[in-house]
C-alpha positions as CSV (number, residue, x, y, z in Angstrom):
1,X,100.1,78.8,92.8
2,X,103.6,78.2,91.7
3,X,106.4,79.0,94.2
4,X,108.3,82.2,93.4
5,X,111.8,82.1,92.3
6,X,114.2,83.5,94.9
7,X,115.1,87.2,94.4
8,X,118.6,88.4,94.9
9,X,119.0,90.9,97.8
10,X,120.7,93.3,95.3
11,X,117.4,93.4,93.3
12,X,115.5,94.2,96.4
13,X,117.9,97.0,97.3
14,X,117.6,98.4,93.8
15,X,113.8,98.4,94.1
16,X,114.0,100.2,97.5
17,X,116.6,102.7,96.4
18,X,114.1,105.0,94.5
19,X,112.4,107.7,96.7
20,X,109.0,107.1,95.2
21,X,109.2,103.4,95.7
22,X,110.4,103.8,99.2
23,X,107.4,106.1,99.9
24,X,105.1,103.4,98.4
25,X,106.6,100.7,100.7
26,X,106.2,103.0,103.8
27,X,102.6,103.7,102.9
28,X,101.7,100.1,102.2
29,X,103.4,98.9,105.4
30,X,100.8,100.9,107.4
31,X,97.9,98.6,106.5
32,X,97.3,94.9,105.7
33,X,95.7,95.9,102.4
34,X,96.5,99.4,101.1
35,X,94.1,100.8,98.4
36,X,95.9,101.7,95.2
37,X,93.8,104.8,94.7
38,X,95.3,106.4,97.8
39,X,98.8,106.5,96.1
40,X,97.3,108.9,93.5
41,X,96.6,111.4,96.3
42,X,99.8,110.9,98.2
43,X,102.5,110.8,95.5
44,X,103.6,113.7,93.3
45,X,103.6,111.5,90.1
46,X,101.1,110.4,87.5
47,X,99.1,107.2,87.5
48,X,101.3,105.6,84.8
49,X,104.4,106.4,86.9
50,X,102.8,104.9,90.0
51,X,102.0,101.8,87.9
52,X,105.7,101.6,86.8
53,X,107.0,101.8,90.3
54,X,104.5,99.3,91.8
55,X,105.4,96.9,88.9
56,X,109.1,97.1,90.0
57,X,108.2,96.5,93.6
58,X,106.0,93.5,92.6
59,X,108.8,92.1,90.5
60,X,111.2,92.4,93.4
61,X,108.7,90.5,95.5
62,X,108.2,93.3,98.0
63,X,104.4,93.8,97.4
64,X,101.5,91.8,96.2
65,X,98.5,93.1,94.3
66,X,95.0,92.0,95.0
67,X,91.9,92.8,93.1
68,X,88.5,93.1,94.8
69,X,85.7,94.2,92.5
70,X,87.0,97.1,90.5
71,X,89.6,98.1,93.2
72,X,93.2,97.1,93.5
73,X,95.0,96.7,96.9
74,X,98.7,96.3,97.8
75,X,100.1,94.2,100.6
76,X,103.6,94.3,101.8
77,X,105.6,91.0,101.7
78,X,107.0,91.2,105.2
79,X,108.5,87.7,104.8
80,X,110.7,88.9,101.9
81,X,111.9,91.9,104.0
82,X,112.6,89.5,106.9
83,X,114.7,87.2,104.6
84,X,116.8,90.2,103.5
85,X,117.3,91.3,107.1
86,X,118.4,87.8,108.0
87,X,121.0,87.9,105.2
88,X,122.3,91.3,106.3
89,X,122.8,90.6,110.0
90,X,125.8,88.4,109.6
91,X,127.5,91.4,107.9
92,X,126.8,93.7,110.8
93,X,128.5,93.8,114.2
94,X,126.7,92.8,117.4
95,X,123.5,91.0,118.1
96,X,120.3,91.4,116.0
97,X,117.8,93.8,117.6
98,X,115.1,91.2,118.2
99,X,117.5,89.2,120.3
100,X,119.1,92.1,122.2
101,X,115.8,93.9,123.0
102,X,113.7,90.8,123.9
103,X,114.6,91.1,127.6
104,X,113.7,94.7,127.8
105,X,110.5,94.2,125.9
106,X,109.6,91.3,128.2
107,X,110.2,93.5,131.3
108,X,108.1,96.3,130.0
109,X,105.3,93.8,129.1
110,X,105.4,92.5,132.7
111,X,104.8,96.1,134.0
112,X,108.4,97.1,135.0
113,X,109.2,100.6,133.8
114,X,112.7,101.1,132.6
115,X,114.2,104.4,133.6
116,X,115.6,106.6,130.8
117,X,119.1,106.6,132.3
118,X,119.1,102.8,132.4
119,X,117.8,102.7,128.8
120,X,120.6,105.0,127.7
121,X,123.2,102.9,129.5
122,X,121.9,99.8,127.8
123,X,122.0,101.4,124.4
124,X,125.6,102.8,125.0
125,X,127.1,99.3,124.3
126,X,125.0,98.8,121.2
127,X,126.8,99.3,117.9
128,X,125.7,102.1,115.7
129,X,124.9,100.8,112.2
130,X,124.8,103.1,109.3
131,X,124.4,102.3,105.6
């Protein structure tokens, strides 16, 4: 398999900007392999329109298509989303969520319960990011 050419973040954002494509991404993210046929039942568009939107998502590198027998399945390219997030964080104030919440997640995993007031105080210093 040949390595894929890097896709500009702007192309990924364009692919994600459409409500139908965003819905597809949200649905595909729920499973490792998402059956194509399910989209026909969950989206308010025709099969050719679904095909058009999944083609754009595939070209942007956000999903992969796998064929098994006569059925097609979609998989989310989480690595591509991770790369885009890594490129965005230097533009945002504060610490990336994974680094800032690692301590709290570790405490919860160890069995310590964090009180709601303590959680609210911890979040009070976190920047609010809106796009």
